[in-house]
Phi, psi and omega in degrees: 000136182255151179290350177270352176292143174295151180299325182299335181261355182302325185251010175293144176245108182289159172297140176250109183286163176297154178301131175252090189287149180275340182287125184290330184283349179292133172271113186273107174237035189238353182228016168061031175282152178290128183285355178254154183286166175298166180311141174304327177296322175297314185294322182292319179301318183289319182293330181271353186299138177279102190292338176297339179289348184286357170290346187257152170293152176279168175302108181303337185255003176041047189302323179300317181291321181293326183286321179298317175297315178300314181295322184290321185263004176074033181235185177257170181293333180290349175272356192245130168237137180239154180208178180282079181082156177294339174297313180295317179304312178303315178305309182296327178296321179293317179295323186280333194232342195251002180268076184245172179288321181274152185286148175287137176261140176198156179297151185283343177234105185196196182300117190286001174282337185301312181285338172298309178305318175305309183295324182290322181258012176059047181257131173282142187214158177230133178264127179262121184302142173286160170295172181301332185261019181071015175273158178268132176245108183288348172296334185282358179265008179277074178208163182307131180205163176259011180153161176224138175224136166208152174273136171221110000294151179288151181233128014263015192280328183088351186281155183241160174252151173276155185294328175289337172292316179299315181296324181298322181296309183301320182300324178263342179250085191255351190254005178212161180288130176249124182252125173251114183267108188253048186295335188242017186299334187284000181256026171136356181263174175260130176281146178267009185300324180300331184286344183288350180276345181242344182234112183291348182255013179259134175234127179248127185245133177225176185217155175263000191286329186266289190281342184252007172057039179236043180295332181285346182256348173055085181228123177228158175206165178227149179228129180189188177301146177308328178299313183290323175298318178299325180293321178292322176299318180298321179286315179304309184290352175262359187231307178201117183280350181232070183286332182249133179273172182300317182298315177299317182296315179296317184293318182304317179295318178298321179298320181291327183286331184268069181302312188300317181294316178306312181291320178299317183285319181293326174295321180296319183287321177298319181294317179293325178300315180296318176299319183292319178302311180299319177294323180290324179292329181285346178263008174095015176269147171261119184243130176287152181293138185231139172237038184228183174263032173208164170237155181241118186211158171226152178275150180291334183235340186250148187279148182295323180296326180285321176296320178298317180296324178292324179285324176302318181289344178252020174084018180238126177257122170234169184261133173236136178254138185267356188286154181301149175092322185239008184292354178252006180259158170242138172256126189239112172304149177266121175257206176291166173305314181300317181296319181288325178295325179288328181296307180301314181301317177293321177295316176307325180280356177294134187298338189251006181253126177241123183295131180286143173285141186291000000 
């Protein structure tokens, strides 16, 4: 701690991202990255890009990307906000809408960046407990609030809510902003984007990092009523007028245009996820239902921290959380078929794991 730090940051506890190992032989199943490369159309677009243009600033409004997103999701460009990854979009969302007199409501087990933003922006918040099965019960959010945020599907649990549950919440919660964080929605859940056309307090946030294999380019977006988008633009333009560079804008448009590749890779990941769930269960794991590109599981007899260490020693990285209620669980990203086979083979080799008979 430095004497030059502002008092406001002295007690901040920053978000800790998943480990990014330097050893190439490590199988990374810890940060929910897509195991497949970006669309061939994206790669061709980047290869053909006129690098001489990089001497210029990018379009501060990213109009081409906003229009592509608007056309894809059946909204207008005024309904779309873009940012440097969904983390930046969420950060602006917290600043724009959640600094209220009443507390922000969010699940007690969810994306751990949420409480970091609250502490950074001095936002009071209240954590709503998940159900015993780790599901979100939106009936529990019927209380005075300065906003509501939840991930759907939720992370790190992977569980999803039905669209009619979200609409019932919106019908009764009309005086504050509801944010649905859909980072993983493309792996089997229903998006709430259509509801933004009926509820002016709903904001849906998505990312290109997961289903479109562009984690390295940092593209996130939000869709909502133009008044909400205007609020986000005010924050963005008070922070960074050029959040997306030219390459990201061009690649984002290309990724949207290649629908066939998008569908084929997400379908492959979903199929591999279902195979992985069955194999883990056969090895004595309890696996939560997942509509994401990861699974959340614990072993019936072995501790999560011990299993994480065992896998790490054998060249596989998975995510372990030390917080209460989930400290015995592992979050395992879905990789290629070969990577998941290696995971299962390695776990099968654990001296205390016995494959259950079918």
